Every structure is written in C-alpha cells, then in structure tokens.
Residue, then its C-alpha position, 0 to 999 in steps of 0.5 A: m377213508n384213504t385207500p392203500g397207497a393214496i395220498s392222504q388229504p390235508e387237514r383243513f385249518v380255516i381262519i375266519g377274519g383277516g386283519t392283524a390277528g387273522w394274518l398273524a395267525a396264518l403266518m404263525l400256523q403256516d410256520a408251525v406246519k412246516r417246522q413240524m412237517r404236518n399235512i395241514s392246509i390253511t385258508v383265511v376267510e376275509s370279507s372286503k365288505i366289512p370296514t376296519i376302523g383304524v384308530g391306531e394300534g401299539t405293539t410290544a417288542v414281541f411284534r418286531q421279534m416276530l418280523k425278524y423271525f419271519g425275515l420280514d423287512e422292518f424298514a419296508f413295514l415302517k414305510e408301507t404301513e405309515a408305522t412309527i417307532k415305540f419305545g414305551i408309554r408316557h403316563k400323564e397325570w396318573r399319579k396326580l395332576g401335573h405329574s408324568y412318568d415314562g415306561p420304557i420297554d427295554d430291560p437294561h439287565l439284558v446287556l449285563e447278564p449272560n444269555g439264558s440267565a434268570p431275569q434280574s431286578y437288581l438295577d431297579i432295586f438299586s435305583v429305588a434305594a438310591g432315590r433315582a428314577v428306575m427309567d434312568t438306566h434305560l436307553f429307551a427312556y433317553l431316546l423317548d424323551r428326546q424324540k429320537a429313532p433307534y438308529a444313528r447314521k454312520a459316515d457312509g450313510t448306513f444306519v447303526a442301531m443305538g442298542p441291542f434292544h427290540h423296540a415296538f411300533h405304532f401303526d394303523q391296524a388296517l394298513a398293517g393287516k394288509w401288509l401282513r396279508k401281502n407277505a403271507k405266501g402260499i395261504e389261500m384267501i377267500d373273500a366272503q362274509v361268514i353268516g353262520a356255521r354248520c355244526n355236528g349234532e353229536t359232537g358240537d364241532i363246526e363242520a363248515v362255515i356258511t358264507d354269503t357265497g356258500e359253505i367252507a368246510g374245515d377240520f379246525f377253525v380260528d375265530c379272528t372276527g374281533f368283537r363280533k365273536s362270530l364262531i366262539s360266541k354266536e355259534l358255540g355259545g362261549s361264555w364271557m367273563s367280565y372284568r367290570d368289577t376291576l377295570p372301571v372304563n367301558r366306552a371308547m371314543p376314537f378320533w384322528v388328529d392330523l400331524k402338522d407339517g414338520e411336527e416331530i413324531p413322538p416315539y411313544t404312546l401317550a396315556w393321559a389320565r382324564d376326569a373319567g378315564w384316560l386319553w390315548s394318542i398313538p402317532t403314525q407318520t401322517r396323524f395321531g390315532m386318539g381316543y378317550v377311554y372312559s366310564d359312562e357311569f360318570l360321563t355322557p358321550e357328549k360331555a366326554q367329547a366336550e372334555i377332550e375338545n377343551a383339553l386339546g383346544h380344538a374340535i374333534e370328529p369322533r369316528n365312533d363311540l363304542r360301548f364294550d365289556i372288558g373281559r375274556q372268554k371263559e374258554a378261548w378254545l371250544n370244540n374245534c374252534l380257537s379264538v384269537g384277538l378281540s374274539s378271545s379277550f378285550l382289555e383297555p389298550l393301556e399296555a398294548t396287550s392285544i397284539h402281544g397277547s395274540i402272538v404269544q397265544l399263537m406261539v403257545f398253541s403252535n408249539f405245544h398244542m397242535n395235536r389238539t387233544s382234549e388235554d391240549r385244549q384244557a392246558y391251552n385254556t388254562f394258559a390263556a385264562r391266566q395270561v389275560d388275568d395277569f394282563r388285567d392285574f397289571i393294568n389294574m395296578h395303574y389305577v392305584t393312584e393318589r388322584r381323588d379329584t373327580p367322582f371317577w377317581q374317587a370310585v376307582a380308589s374305593r371300588f376298583v382296586g382288585e384283590p390280586t393288586k391289593a395282595r401284591l402291594e401288601h407283599w411288596h410292602a415288606r420286600m421288593p418285587e422280583h422275578a420269583d413273584f411271577t409264574p412264567l408262561p409255557g415256553r417262557f414267552a414274554h409276559a407282564e413280569q417285574q421288568l414291566y411292573y417296576p416303571v409303573l410302581d416307581g412312577l406311581g410312588l408305590l415302592d418303599r425306598a427303605v425296603a430297597q435300601k434294606h435289600m441292598d444292604a443285605h447284598p453289598q456285593l450286588r449293591r456295588k455291581a448295581k451302582y457301577a452298572a447304573d452309573y455307567l449305563t446312565a452316562e453312556y445313554r445320556a451321551a449316546a442319545p443325542r447322536a441318534l437320528g430324529h424320529r421324523e428324520f429317520l422315517q422320512s429317510l426310509 
C-alpha cells in the first residue's frame, strides 16, 4: 500500500518475446501510455538464444502508416532491413492453369471522394459492368506490372511520390524486429528465456514469469512468443479453435532463392497455386523468401520438395518443414495476459494478415481497453475473434476456383468452401458487393472489406457483369461519374507509371 504523499509505483507491463510482434507491441503500448498519461512501465523479455527463421514477410499499408505515425524514417527502414516495396499480390494459376490476376492494395476511391466520406465501390462496379478489369483504375496495378518504385526523381535529384496511397513492404522479419527494437526508446529489455510462470492460486492471474535467469514480476503480460504460445496456452490453458475444416493447407516448406546480379526486384508478393497448395515468393533486396504451403493429405514433404524443384528448374534447400494448425485462440485475452501475433492466431500467409492483424489488435486494445476491466476483456475478445474469422473467410474466398486438375483442388471444391463464403457468394449473385455488406471494426480500423474483395472476386470470375450493369442502369448519374473517373485514372496512371524509378534502381539509390 502506498503511504500518503508517496509516489505510486507504476503498473508493470511485461511483453514476452521480441521479434516484430513484440517490438510493435512495445512501441504502440508505450505511445498509448504517453497519450493517456498512465503510470505504466514496459519491459520486453527477449532471448538471444531462440533463433528466428527469416523466411520473408509481407505487410499491408497499415505498417507504413504505423512508421509514419511514429516518425520513423521509411528510407532508413528499407535500407537497414533489406526491405522492398509491395504494391499487392500476384495470384498465379488460382482461377485456372495459365491464368493470373493482381490484387493491388491502393483504393482509387480515396482520390475521388472527400476525406471522411463512406467507403465507395462505384468504380469497381462500373469496371465489371463495362467488362474492364477492376485493377485497371489502380495506380499500383501499373507500378506493380512494370516493376516500378512508388517514387520518381525530380530534376534536382529528390524523390516525388507517384501518388497519395500508402504502399506496403516485404522484409526479413528477423531484421525488421531488430530495427524496431533499435528504434524503441525508453523501453527496458531483458535477455532471458521464459521457461514457466507463477500464477495466483485464487485468480489464476500471472504474477511473474520464470526465466533461465530468475523471476520477472508484472501486473499485465503480453504473449508474443509465436507458435510456442508460452503463456496463453501453456500456462493459462487457452483453447485453440482450428480452421482446418475451411482452410485446406497444414504444412509449410520455407526456403531461400538468391537474387541474380542485376535482376529486377518485383514489387509484389507472388502466390502461385500448385498441385496441393500454393507457393509464396517474397523479395528482399538480396534474395527471395519462398515456401510451399501445402496439405499433407495429398503430398508428402519429399514429393512437395520435388514438385517445387521441378517448377523452379533447380534444387532448393528447405530451411524447415513445419506442420501447423490454422486457427485462433478462443479468447485472445485470458486473465491478465493478452496474446498478440502468432500466439493469438495463425493463418496461411496468403493476404499478409499476420502483422496487419497484430497492429490493428494493438490499436484496438490501446485505444479502447487499457482500463482492463472484465467488460474490456470481453469486448476485446469479441473483436479479435471476429477479426480473425473475417480474415479466414477472405482467404477462403480465394479457393473458390475453377481448378479441378488435382485431388487437392477437387477436395477444395467439395469440402473446403465455408458456409460464410457460400452465403456471401449467394448474396452477391443478385447484387454487387458494397461497404454495407461489412461490419466495421471498432475505430473503423483497416480491415478486409469490399476494397480488398473486389480484385479477388473479379480475378476469379465470381462477379456477374449483368448484375453490375443493372446496378449502373439504376444509377445513371453515378454511372457517368464512374465512367469519367475510370477513363481519366486509367489514362493518367498508364502515362505516369513509366516515369517512376525502377524498383531496384530506387532501392540502390537509398
């Protein structure tokens, strides 16, 4: 108990595990503590003994927004982490063999509508009605296809942005975690390995974590221990909800492929549908982080490696072969422990939901639930569950394809299209997707909504042109607006893209 006039001791937040998730948590919680003038200390417990498998990581635009918010130098980040630019995802052979489509992450409606207006879909609907590709009105589609950077160079040698949109990044997550740690000022770091916890016998709350160097006491704990789930599962018995009935892959074989001298660096993630899953390719400045995400119901690890070597035309050296259970914690926040990152949920890395999800979860927690009441915990768990369930359904939509050429794809069509996906497609059979079809997150933070669904639905041939035409016919003034905007943006972006720096040229100039 504090004596009269004594300075109260700060509450102790202890983050277990560093890496990208742990240091993002430290930065974002520290910011909330300052903004809300709370008396809280933050400690990160990270072990130098635990190796990190850097297999390449992709982000969404929210990561760049986070860097900007904290005043962190984007160019320094690119240079020091060997990161590259990401404009979106190239989906190869998902719809059918020989077919590809791109999913750019910019939203052209943002340059057409006043700030603060409700998100729109009219450009997408017009494009479908006119028989044009949805991606044609996206600046990032042209930069992606031409392997350009998001900057051009002015006459004086300085950079000028090609547009107002936030791009994303690819990086080696081990290097990114170290960079975030270097830029996290005023946060205590303890190099130790957590081997257990001491919990209160009555409340079940964690009182201290037990490490290889002693105990570290705390009032609130954040579990960023990845697949180990050291606190949320091992100590508190958190229940895992599997998505195995909806998402068909359960293994990953990561490996590296070096960039060739002078080879252009693609500013996109490649997701290449294969015989029993799909191959990812994420470029850094020196190499491609690659991996085969597949189902061992249809393929052994040995055959998976042989398939990839045959597709790439050379041998690979797998860094691991991981078996995983896609899903999430039933409750991401138990007692006085919040799970963040892979300890909270794991989805196949098809749409870069991992880091994005962690950032948004930390934003919701730090903005709305820092009082940590039982009501806060319940509301947060409801939000976190819906966020990850929505991600699951968005990823599941990618599997509604025409492919039936292997037993895996036959099983996908017959067993792995989820009920939420079927319900959405039935709803969109008679009307076009719109923002009203999606429930916003608390704070209206970025989420998988219509602006991300449209390129996927269009690329997979799941949108009905006649339905889009009917929508436009019912709104002739909107149709005229959309046609003018689509024609203007398409011409503008086609003319502008060649003026951008090449991706490799830009990165080497930093």
